[in-house]
C-alpha positions as CSV (number, residue, x, y, z in Angstrom):
1,M,-111.0,54.4,13.7
2,T,-113.6,51.8,12.7
3,Y,-114.0,48.6,14.7
4,I,-114.9,45.5,12.7
5,Q,-115.8,42.4,14.4
6,N,-115.1,39.2,12.5
7,N,-118.3,37.4,13.5
8,S,-119.9,34.8,11.2
9,G,-123.4,35.3,12.6
10,N,-123.5,31.6,13.3
11,Q,-125.5,31.1,16.5
12,E,-124.3,27.5,17.0
13,H,-121.5,27.8,19.6
14,Y,-121.5,24.9,22.0
15,S,-120.3,25.1,25.7
16,P,-117.0,23.4,26.4
17,S,-117.5,20.5,28.7
18,R,-115.2,21.8,31.5
19,F,-117.7,24.5,32.3
20,V,-120.7,22.2,32.1
21,E,-119.0,19.7,34.4
22,S,-118.4,22.5,36.9
23,A,-122.0,23.6,36.8
24,R,-123.1,19.9,37.3
25,E,-120.8,19.7,40.3
26,V,-122.3,22.9,41.9
27,M,-126.0,22.2,41.1
28,G,-126.0,18.4,41.4
29,S,-127.6,17.8,38.0
30,I,-128.6,19.7,34.9
31,D,-132.3,19.2,34.5
32,L,-132.8,21.6,31.6
33,D,-130.9,23.3,28.8
34,P,-133.5,25.6,27.1
35,A,-131.2,26.6,24.3
36,S,-129.7,23.3,23.1
37,N,-129.7,20.6,20.4
38,K,-128.9,17.0,20.2
39,I,-125.2,17.5,19.5
40,A,-124.6,19.9,22.4
41,N,-126.6,17.6,24.8
42,S,-124.3,14.7,24.0
43,W,-122.0,16.2,26.6
44,I,-124.3,18.6,28.5
45,K,-126.4,15.6,29.3
46,A,-129.4,17.6,30.5
47,T,-132.5,15.6,31.4
48,S,-134.6,17.9,29.2
49,I,-133.6,20.2,26.3
50,Y,-135.4,22.7,24.2
51,T,-134.2,23.2,20.7
52,K,-134.8,26.1,18.3
53,E,-137.6,24.0,16.9
54,D,-139.2,23.6,20.3
55,C,-139.2,27.3,21.0
56,G,-138.0,27.0,24.6
57,L,-139.0,30.5,25.3
58,S,-142.6,29.3,25.3
59,K,-142.0,26.5,27.8
60,V,-141.9,26.4,31.5
61,W,-138.3,26.4,33.0
62,T,-137.8,24.4,36.2
63,G,-135.0,22.7,38.1
64,N,-131.4,23.1,37.6
65,L,-130.7,24.9,34.4
66,W,-127.6,25.3,32.2
67,L,-127.9,28.1,29.7
68,N,-125.6,29.1,26.8
69,P,-128.1,31.4,25.1
70,P,-128.1,32.7,21.6
71,Y,-125.8,35.7,21.4
72,D,-127.9,37.6,18.9
73,S,-129.0,40.7,21.0
74,K,-132.7,40.3,20.4
75,M,-132.7,36.6,21.2
76,L,-130.4,37.1,24.2
77,K,-132.8,39.7,25.7
78,L,-135.7,37.2,25.4
79,F,-133.7,34.4,27.1
80,V,-132.5,36.7,29.8
81,D,-136.0,38.0,30.5
82,K,-137.3,34.5,30.7
83,L,-134.5,33.4,32.9
84,V,-134.8,36.2,35.6
85,G,-138.5,35.5,35.7
86,S,-138.1,31.8,36.4
87,D,-137.7,30.1,39.7
88,V,-134.6,28.0,38.9
89,Q,-131.1,27.4,40.1
90,A,-129.1,28.3,37.0
91,T,-125.6,28.6,35.6
92,V,-125.3,30.8,32.5
93,L,-122.5,31.3,30.1
94,T,-122.5,34.4,28.1
95,N,-120.3,37.2,26.7
96,N,-118.8,39.6,29.3
97,N,-120.9,42.6,28.2
98,T,-121.7,43.6,31.6
99,E,-122.4,47.2,30.6
100,T,-125.4,46.2,28.4
101,A,-128.9,46.0,29.6
102,C,-128.8,42.2,29.5
103,G,-125.6,42.2,31.4
104,Q,-126.9,44.6,34.0
105,K,-130.0,42.5,34.4
106,L,-128.0,39.3,34.9
107,L,-125.7,41.0,37.4
108,K,-128.7,42.1,39.5
109,W,-130.2,38.6,39.2
110,C,-127.2,36.4,40.0
111,D,-125.8,35.3,43.4
112,S,-122.3,34.8,42.1
113,I,-120.3,35.4,39.0
114,C,-117.1,34.0,37.4
115,L,-114.9,36.3,35.4
116,I,-113.3,33.6,33.1
117,N,-109.6,33.9,33.0
118,K,-109.3,33.4,29.2
119,R,-111.4,33.6,26.2
120,V,-113.6,30.6,25.7
121,R,-113.0,28.4,22.7
122,F,-116.5,27.3,21.9
123,I,-117.2,24.0,20.2
124,K,-118.3,24.3,16.5
125,P,-121.0,21.9,15.1
126,D,-118.2,19.8,13.4
127,G,-116.7,19.1,16.9
128,T,-113.7,21.4,16.6
129,E,-112.8,24.3,18.8
130,N,-113.2,27.9,17.7
131,K,-109.5,28.9,17.5
132,T,-110.1,32.7,17.4
133,P,-112.5,33.7,20.2
134,L,-113.7,37.4,19.7
135,Q,-114.2,38.3,23.3
136,G,-114.3,37.2,26.9
137,Q,-117.1,35.5,28.7
138,V,-118.6,35.3,32.2
139,I,-120.5,32.6,34.1
140,Y,-123.5,33.8,36.2
141,Y,-124.9,31.6,39.0
142,K,-128.2,31.8,40.7
143,G,-128.8,29.5,43.6
144,S,-128.0,28.6,47.2
145,N,-124.6,26.8,46.5
146,C,-122.4,30.0,46.3
147,T,-119.7,28.5,48.3
148,K,-119.6,25.4,46.0
149,F,-119.7,27.7,43.1
150,F,-116.7,29.6,44.4
151,Q,-114.7,26.4,45.1
152,E,-115.6,24.9,41.7
153,F,-115.4,27.9,39.4
154,S,-112.2,29.4,40.9
155,Q,-110.3,27.1,38.6
156,H,-111.8,29.0,35.6
157,G,-111.3,32.5,36.8
158,V,-112.1,35.1,39.5
159,V,-115.3,34.5,41.3
160,F,-117.4,37.1,43.2
161,E,-120.4,36.5,45.4
162,R,-123.0,39.2,45.6
163,N,-123.3,39.4,49.4
164,K,-119.5,39.4,49.9
165,V,-118.7,42.3,47.5
């Protein structure tokens, strides 16, 4: 049996505001979104953003970070490598491919994880929701507010904290 994934290849998939607001509640602010654009930042409201044109991978990442990285496997690896090498408090939304090298790296890096209870309907550039999500997502958290992360993200799914598993 051949598995065919109906994927457009479009890397523009914007984070739904409910996850962003939860991240802001946990971290206190969103200082940087290193994989963003002006449309997405209209509701992410990060103090600073890096767009594709800015090449955020070449910049220094500091502060409280929201990251919904490009899901292309090569770009994802670059963003994950940059993230785990940065000294930031971060909330990361990505596919639930925990068996992959990037997934394993994020699991080892994070302090808490939320296994989202339903597939995320990302926002398309025209402002509409994706009606047919292809797979599930997870939210990784790195920082000292794991209790707050648990309290806030439990509304989105099952939350695990590294030192309590």
